[in-house]
N, C-alpha and C positions, 0 to 999 in steps of 0.2 A: 034501754037497747033493744033493737029489734032481734028476733031470734036467729035469723040468718046471719046475722054479725057476731054471734057469740062464738069465741075462739074455740070453745069445746066442740062446738057443731061443726066449724069449719075443719078442725082436726079430723073429725069422724068422716066428714064427707071426703077429705083427701085421702084417708085411709081406704075408704070404699073406692075411690078412682083407681088408687094404685092396685087394689086387689082385682078390680075388673080388668085393668091392663095386663097383670100377671096371668090371670085366667085366659085371656084372649091369647098371650103369647104361648102359654103351655098348650092350649088348644090347637094353636098353629103348627106347634112342634109335633104334637101327637099326630095330627092330620098328615103332615109331611111325612112322618115316619110310615104311617100307614099306606099312604100313597106309593113310597118308595119300596116296601114290602110287597104291595099287590103289584106293582110293575114289574119287579124282579121275579115274583112267581109267575106271571103271565109269560114273560120272556123264557125263562129257563124251561118252561113247560110247553113252549111253542104255542101257546093259546092266542097271542096276537096274531100270529101267522094263519092259525086255524080260522079266525073270525074276520081278518081284515085283508089277508093276503091270498087272493084267489087265483093268482097267476101261476102257471105250470113252469117251473124252471129248475134248472141244476147247474151249479158252477163248476162242477168237477169235469174230468175227462168222459167223452162219450164216444171216443174213436176206437174202433176195434182193432187189436193188435194180435197177431197169432202168439199163443204162449204154450203150445201143445209140448209137452215133455216127451223126447225121444224114447224114453224108457218106461212111460206110463205112471211115473211117480208124480205127486202134487207138490207144487210150491204153494204154502200158504199166503205168501206175499203176493204171487202172481193171482192166486184165486180171489183176494180182496180186490185187486185192480180190475181184473176180467169182470167180476160180478157187478161192479159199481158203474160201469158203462151202460148197463140197462136200467138205471134209476130213471123211474116215470116212464118205462116202456109199458105199452098197454097190455092188460090182463084179459084172458079169456078162459073160462072154466075148463079144465081138461085138454087144453091145447098144448101140442108138443111142437118143438122146434129143433129137430136134429140136424142142424147144419153147422158147419165149421165157419161160421160167420156171423155178423150181427143179425138176427132175425128180422125179417121184413114185417110179419105179422104179430098178433098178439099171442101171449103166452100163458100158460097155466102154472100153478105153483110146482107141481112136480116136473113140468115141462122145463121149467126155469133151472131147477136143480140139475136135471139131466143136461141142459144146454151147457151150463158152467163146467161140469165135470167132463163132457164130451170134448169141449174146447181145451181143456187141460190135459187130458190123458189119451184122447182119441177114441174113448168108449163111454157111452152113456152109463151111469149107474144101474139104471133099470135093465139095461142089457146084460148085467152080470148075474141076474137072478133067473132061476127056472120057475118061479111062481107065476101064477097067472093073476089076473085083476089089474086094478089102476096102477099107474107108474108109481105113485106113492107107496103103494103096497110092494112093488118089486124093489123099490129102493130101500124099504124096511128090511127086506130079507137079504139085501146086499151089504148090510153094515151090521155092525156090534154095538150093543148097549153101552152107554156110558152115563156116570151120575152128572147131575148139574154141575157139582162142583170140578168135575174133571173135564169140563168143555174146552175144547181147542178150536181154533179157526178151521173151518171146513165141516165141523160136526153139523148134523142134521137134527133139526127140531121138527117134532110132530105133535099135532094137536089131540091125536087119539091113537090107540092101537088099532091097527088095521083089522076091519070087520067086513068080510064078504066083498061086495062090489061098492061099498061107501067110499068117497072120494076123501081123502085126508088131505088137511092143509099143512105143508111143509116149508121149511126155510132153512137157510145155512147161517150158521154162527160165524160172525165176523171179530168178535171180541167185545170189549167194553167201552161204552161211550157214557162219560159223567158217572162212572160206577155201576152202569146198569148194563146186564147182558144185551147184546144187539144182533138182530138176525136180519138178513136182507132176504126178501121173499116176494113173490108175485101175489098180490093180495086182491080180493073181490072188492065189491061195492063200499065196504067200510072204509076203502082207501082211495075212493073215486076222486077225481078232479075234473076241471073244466076240460071237455073233449076226451075224457077218459073215464066215461060213466060206468063202465064195468068194473073199473080198478086199475092198479098199475104196480109196478115194481118199486118198493120202497125199503128203506131200513127203519125197523121198528124196534124199540125197547120192549123186553119181554116181562109179562106178569108185573105191570105196573100202570098207573094212571097217568103216567108222564108221556107226551107226545114227543116226536123226535124230528129234526129238520137237517141233520148234518150226516156226512158220510165218515170214514174212518180217518180220512186226513183233515177233517174240519171244514170241507166244502159243503155249502149249503144247497139244499133242494127245498121246493115248495109246490104246493102246499105241504105243510108238516104231517106226519104220519101217526095215526093211532098206535097203541101198543099191540103186542100178538100175545097169544096164551098158550104158547108151546109147553108142554108138559112131560114128553118123552124125547130122550135124546140117544142118537146113535152115530157112531162113527163109521165112515166108509172102510171097506176092507181094502184099503190101498196103503202105497207107502208115501209118507209125507216127508219132504225134505227140510223143512225148516218150522 
């Protein structure tokens, strides 16, 4: 009898074939799981948007509506709605926009915060301080310190303690997105997009590696935004109604 016709050899060969099939099945299952985890990670962190979606867009409301309070108080709900109409608005370092309408030109981070509060209360936050220096320094001195654990909508995040004439990067706390603290701010070149090479207004997650591409109602903007690194927090010396 020839060797390949031996029943024992046939059984061994069949077992080997079955084992190879099992290994291929397990390899396919593991590869599928890895792909699913990778795609989920990329999607949740806005990385697909970062690498493949270069279009500048926002599906939320961009129309200006007057929301100024007659008594100078601040509605946190109105603050969220008003601030978000400037998502993808162009950035310019140190630029102010003290107008009670949607600004026509670019805006800086301090100018953005001032614009939001001017259109909610009738006064810019910086105008409430007698300190000299950049807008961000004046806003610092027209507010009171809070801990990160105490953050409420409308609080201001600062990247550093004011020092001389140094321009501080600041933003407004809007709440949490997917469990992470979210700030809306006018950011520089780190947040640039096509046609917005100096930067733009975005909502970023704070002190994390995650990117963000949604507002507080779930509307999407693109490209997605890198995180912020605010480490000091202050609350404007104003009355908040909700």
